[in-house]
C-alpha positions in Angstrom: 24.0 -1.5 32.5 20.5 -2.1 31.2 19.3 -5.4 29.8 16.6 -5.7 27.2 14.2 -8.7 27.8 14.7 -11.4 25.2 11.1 -11.4 24.1 11.2 -7.7 23.1 11.6 -7.2 19.4 13.4 -4.2 18.0 11.0 -1.7 16.4 10.8 -1.4 12.6 12.3 2.1 12.8 15.3 0.7 14.7 15.8 -2.1 12.2 15.6 0.3 9.3 18.2 2.5 10.9 20.4 -0.6 11.2 19.8 -1.5 7.6 20.9 2.0 6.7 24.2 1.2 8.4 24.5 -2.0 6.3 23.2 -4.5 8.8 22.0 -7.4 6.6 20.5 -9.3 9.6 18.2 -6.3 10.3 17.1 -6.3 6.7 16.4 -10.1 7.0 14.3 -9.4 10.1 12.3 -6.7 8.3 11.8 -9.0 5.4 10.5 -11.9 7.6 8.3 -9.5 9.5 6.6 -7.8 6.4 7.1 -9.9 3.3 3.9 -11.9 3.7 1.7 -8.8 3.9 3.4 -7.2 0.9 3.3 -10.4 -1.2 -0.3 -11.1 -0.2 -1.4 -7.6 -1.2 0.5 -7.8 -4.5 -0.9 -11.3 -5.3 -4.4 -10.2 -4.7 -4.0 -7.2 -7.0 -2.1 -8.9 -9.8 -3.4 -12.5 -9.6 0.0 -13.8 -10.7 2.4 -15.4 -8.1 5.5 -14.6 -10.1 4.5 -11.0 -10.6 3.6 -10.7 -6.9 7.0 -12.2 -6.0 8.8 -9.7 -8.3 6.8 -6.8 -6.7 7.7 -8.0 -3.2 11.4 -8.2 -4.2 11.3 -4.7 -5.8 9.5 -3.3 -2.7 12.2 -4.6 -0.3 15.0 -3.6 -2.7 13.6 0.0 -2.6 13.5 -0.1 1.2 17.1 -1.3 1.2 18.1 1.5 -1.1 16.4 4.3 0.7 16.8 3.1 4.3 19.1 6.0 5.1 16.4 8.5 4.1 13.4 6.7 5.7 11.6 8.8 8.3 9.2 6.8 10.5 6.3 9.2 10.0 4.0 6.3 9.1 4.2 2.6 10.1 6.7 0.8 8.0 4.1 -1.7 6.8 2.0 1.2 5.5 5.1 2.6 3.7 5.9 -0.8 2.2 2.4 -1.3 1.0 2.4 2.1 -0.7 5.6 1.1 -2.6 4.0 -2.3 -3.5 0.8 -0.6 -4.6 2.7 1.7 -7.0 4.7 -1.2 -8.4 1.4 -3.2 -8.9 -0.3 -0.3 -10.7 2.7 0.0 -13.0 2.5 -3.7 -13.9 -1.3 -3.6 -14.1 -1.2 -0.8 -16.6 1.2 -2.9 -18.8 -0.9 -6.0 -18.7 -4.4 -6.8 -17.3 -4.2 -9.9 -15.1 -6.0 -13.1 -15.8 -8.7 -14.3 -13.4 -7.9 -17.0 -11.0 -9.9 -20.3 -11.3 -10.1 -20.7 -7.5 -10.3 -18.5 -4.5 -7.4 -18.8 -1.9 -7.8 -19.5 1.8 -11.4 -20.8 1.7 -12.5 -21.5 5.3 -13.7 -25.0 6.0 -17.4 -25.8 6.2 -19.1 -28.5 8.1 -20.4 -30.5 5.1 -19.1 -31.1 1.6 -22.1 -29.4 0.2 -21.6 -26.4 2.5 -17.9 -26.2 1.4 -19.0 -26.3 -2.3 -21.5 -23.5 -1.8 -19.0 -21.4 0.1 -16.4 -22.0 -2.6 -18.8 -20.9 -5.3 -19.7 -17.7 -3.3 -16.0 -17.0 -2.7 -15.3 -17.4 -6.4 -18.1 -15.0 -7.4 -16.8 -12.4 -4.9 -13.2 -12.8 -6.1 -14.3 -12.2 -9.7 -16.5 -9.3 -8.7 -13.5 -7.7 -6.9 -11.3 -8.3 -10.0 -13.8 -6.3 -12.0 -13.5 -3.2 -9.9 -11.3 -0.2 -11.0 -7.8 -0.6 -9.6 -8.2 2.2 -7.0 -11.4 0.7 -5.6 -9.9 -2.8 -5.7 -6.8 -1.6 -3.9 -8.9 0.1 -1.2 -11.1 -3.0 -0.7 -8.1 -5.3 -0.5 -6.2 -3.0 1.9 -9.2 -2.7 4.2 -10.4 -6.4 4.1 -7.2 -8.4 3.6 -4.7 -6.2 5.3 -7.1 -4.9 7.9 -5.8 -1.3 7.5 -7.6 1.6 9.0 -9.0 4.3 6.7 -6.1 6.6 7.7 -3.5 3.9 6.9 -5.2 3.2 3.5 -5.1 6.9 2.8 -1.3 6.9 3.5 -0.7 3.9 1.3 -2.8 5.3 -1.6 -1.7 8.8 -1.0 -5.3 10.1 -0.7 -7.3 11.8 1.9 -9.3 9.7 4.4 -12.5 11.0 2.9 -11.4 9.9 -0.6 -10.7 6.5 0.7 -14.1 6.3 2.4 -15.7 7.4 -1.0 -13.7 4.7 -2.8 -14.9 2.0 -0.4 -18.5 3.1 -0.6 -18.4 3.0 -4.4 -16.6 -0.3 -4.4 -19.0 -1.9 -2.0 -22.0 -0.6 -3.9 -20.6 -2.0 -7.2 -19.9 -5.4 -5.5 -23.5 -5.6 -4.2 -24.8 -4.7 -7.7 -22.6 -7.3 -9.5 -23.4 -10.0 -6.9 -27.1 -9.4 -7.1 -27.0 -9.6 -10.9 -25.4 -13.0 -10.7 -28.3 -14.4 -8.4 
């Protein structure tokens, strides 16, 4: 009889297979493992916590419904982000989101003045990102907030890696232009 060490977590693929068999605990484990990434991505695209929460719920509901047909050709996180991206684009097309007044997760600075300057820069960057076309914004957020590789971004966005690279180049160029104009 073989024992699995306690510290070893089941793979995403194993959990999805258990979900397909109706295992609610496995679904809960996947939810805990990936909901923050899905919610964070949706929130950054939509700028609305309720909409992002709805997208997150819809994404995991989709996973629950198709668990029996899921084939682990790509990482589950990539698969979930693709579903979330499609849900966000659907919502984005229906209603353009409002800009946030403040930028989340601002790192601390050593002085109050430094913190203020950093917050102003972060706000300018956030507004510049919001002004990008949705595909460029998606690529930038997947790369810089989710730390996905070009290949993973291509899977999420259902594009070629070269198309992703082109989107990122154009997005970065546009961000530089917008941020220079504000100076």
